[in-house]
C-alpha positions in Angstrom: 23.2 27.0 16.4 23.5 25.0 19.7 19.9 26.2 20.7 18.4 25.3 17.3 20.3 21.5 17.6 18.8 21.5 21.4 15.3 22.6 20.3 15.5 19.6 17.5 16.7 17.1 19.8 14.0 17.9 22.5 11.1 18.1 19.8 12.3 14.7 18.6 12.6 13.0 21.8 9.0 14.2 22.8 7.8 12.3 20.0 9.4 9.0 20.9 12.8 9.5 18.6 16.1 8.7 19.9 19.1 11.0 19.1 22.7 10.7 19.4 25.5 13.4 18.8 28.7 12.5 16.6 31.5 14.9 16.6 32.8 13.8 12.8 31.6 11.4 10.0 33.7 9.0 11.3 32.1 8.7 14.7 28.8 9.1 12.9 29.6 5.7 11.0 30.7 4.1 14.2 27.6 5.1 16.2 25.4 3.5 13.3 27.5 0.2 13.4 27.0 0.1 17.2 23.5 0.6 16.7 23.2 -2.3 14.3 25.0 -4.5 16.9 22.7 -3.6 19.8 19.7 -4.3 17.8 21.5 -7.5 16.4 20.7 -6.4 12.8 21.7 -8.8 10.0 20.1 -6.9 6.9 20.3 -3.2 6.1 18.7 -1.0 3.6 20.6 1.9 2.7 18.9 5.0 0.9 21.2 7.5 -1.2 22.8 10.0 1.2 26.0 12.0 1.4 27.6 9.1 3.5 26.1 6.2 1.5 29.7 5.1 -0.3 31.4 5.0 3.0 28.4 3.4 5.0 28.1 0.9 2.5 31.7 0.0 2.4 31.7 -0.2 6.3 28.7 -2.2 6.5 30.1 -4.8 3.9 33.3 -5.0 5.9 31.2 -5.7 9.2 29.1 -8.7 7.3 25.8 -6.9 6.9 23.6 -8.2 4.3 22.9 -5.3 2.1 19.4 -5.3 0.7 17.4 -3.1 -2.2 14.3 -3.3 -4.2 11.7 -5.4 -3.1 14.2 -6.8 -0.4 13.8 -3.8 1.6 10.7 -5.2 3.3 12.8 -7.8 5.2 15.7 -5.3 6.2 16.1 -5.0 10.0 17.5 -1.5 9.7 17.0 1.2 7.0 19.2 4.2 7.0 18.8 7.3 5.1 20.1 10.8 5.2 17.9 13.8 5.3 17.6 17.0 3.3 16.5 19.2 6.4 15.6 18.9 10.3 12.9 20.9 11.5 13.6 22.1 15.0 9.8 23.0 16.2 8.3 19.3 15.3 11.6 17.3 15.6 10.8 16.2 11.9 13.3 15.3 9.1 12.5 16.4 5.4 13.6 13.8 3.2 13.5 13.9 -0.6 11.4 11.1 -2.2 13.8 9.1 -4.5 11.9 5.8 -5.0 14.0 4.3 -2.4 14.0 6.5 0.4 10.3 6.4 1.2 10.7 2.4 1.4 14.0 2.6 3.4 12.2 5.1 6.2 8.7 2.9 6.1 9.3 -0.6 5.7 12.0 -1.8 8.1 11.5 -1.8 11.9 14.2 0.6 12.8 15.0 3.6 10.8 18.2 5.5 11.4 18.8 8.9 9.8 21.9 11.2 9.7 22.0 14.6 9.7 24.4 17.4 10.1 24.1 20.5 12.3 23.6 22.8 9.3 20.7 21.0 8.2 18.4 22.1 11.0 16.1 24.7 10.4 13.7 26.7 13.2 10.1 26.4 11.4 8.1 24.2 9.2 7.7 27.4 7.2 11.5 27.3 6.5 11.2 23.8 5.2 8.1 24.4 3.0 10.3 27.1 1.6 13.1 24.9 0.9 10.6 22.7 -0.7 9.3 25.5 -3.0 12.6 26.2 -4.1 13.4 22.6 -4.9 10.3 22.5 -6.6 11.1 25.3 -8.8 14.5 23.5 -10.1 12.5 20.0 -10.7 9.5 18.2 -9.4 10.1 16.2 -6.4 8.1 14.7 -3.7 9.5 15.1 0.2 8.5 13.1 2.9 8.4 14.4 6.5 9.1 12.0 9.1 8.3 12.7 12.6 9.4 10.1 15.0 8.5 6.0 15.0 5.1 5.4 13.1 2.4 5.8 15.4 -1.6 5.3 15.1 -4.5 5.1 17.7 -7.5 2.8 18.1 -10.8 4.0 18.5 -10.2 4.8 22.3 -7.4 6.9 21.1 -4.7 4.4 22.8 -1.7 5.3 20.8 0.4 2.4 19.5 3.7 2.7 17.8 5.4 1.0 15.0 1.9 -0.4 13.3 2.3 0.9 10.1 5.9 1.7 10.0 9.2 1.6 12.0 9.0 1.3 15.8 12.4 3.2 16.4 13.6 6.2 14.8 17.4 7.1 15.4 18.8 10.3 14.5 22.6 10.9 14.5 23.3 14.9 14.5 26.7 15.0 13.2 28.4 18.3 14.3 
């Protein structure tokens, strides 16, 4: 499993994502708060995830303003979970729920929380997961691979024009 985690981290960093490892959920929440302080964030958008309730409580205690709906566009940081992480591409697979796509795309900084058991080796495995999920109920899925990037006509890459300038992933072991 550590090779899989290492490959995910290498590939995510290759596409300008940043990774931190946490040994526990509690440490992951502390890393989120540390990241928010370092970015001087004041407003936070939170997508549904397994740690959302605990994270929401910590954010409120720390004095952060939580925004939702149309206000997500003014958030300094968006925080989400992920259904899977794909080692071969450094991508996150996130189930679309009407909120997650806004939280992952509108704020200038996106923070995602994943566990090591959510990392799969290939896109084929991620697509198989999507297929199984679609057999249960219709969903849309987002693939997030690094911060937003685009290129002009001369192929000069620019980060953060159409989405987050930074992607931070906290991997919980």
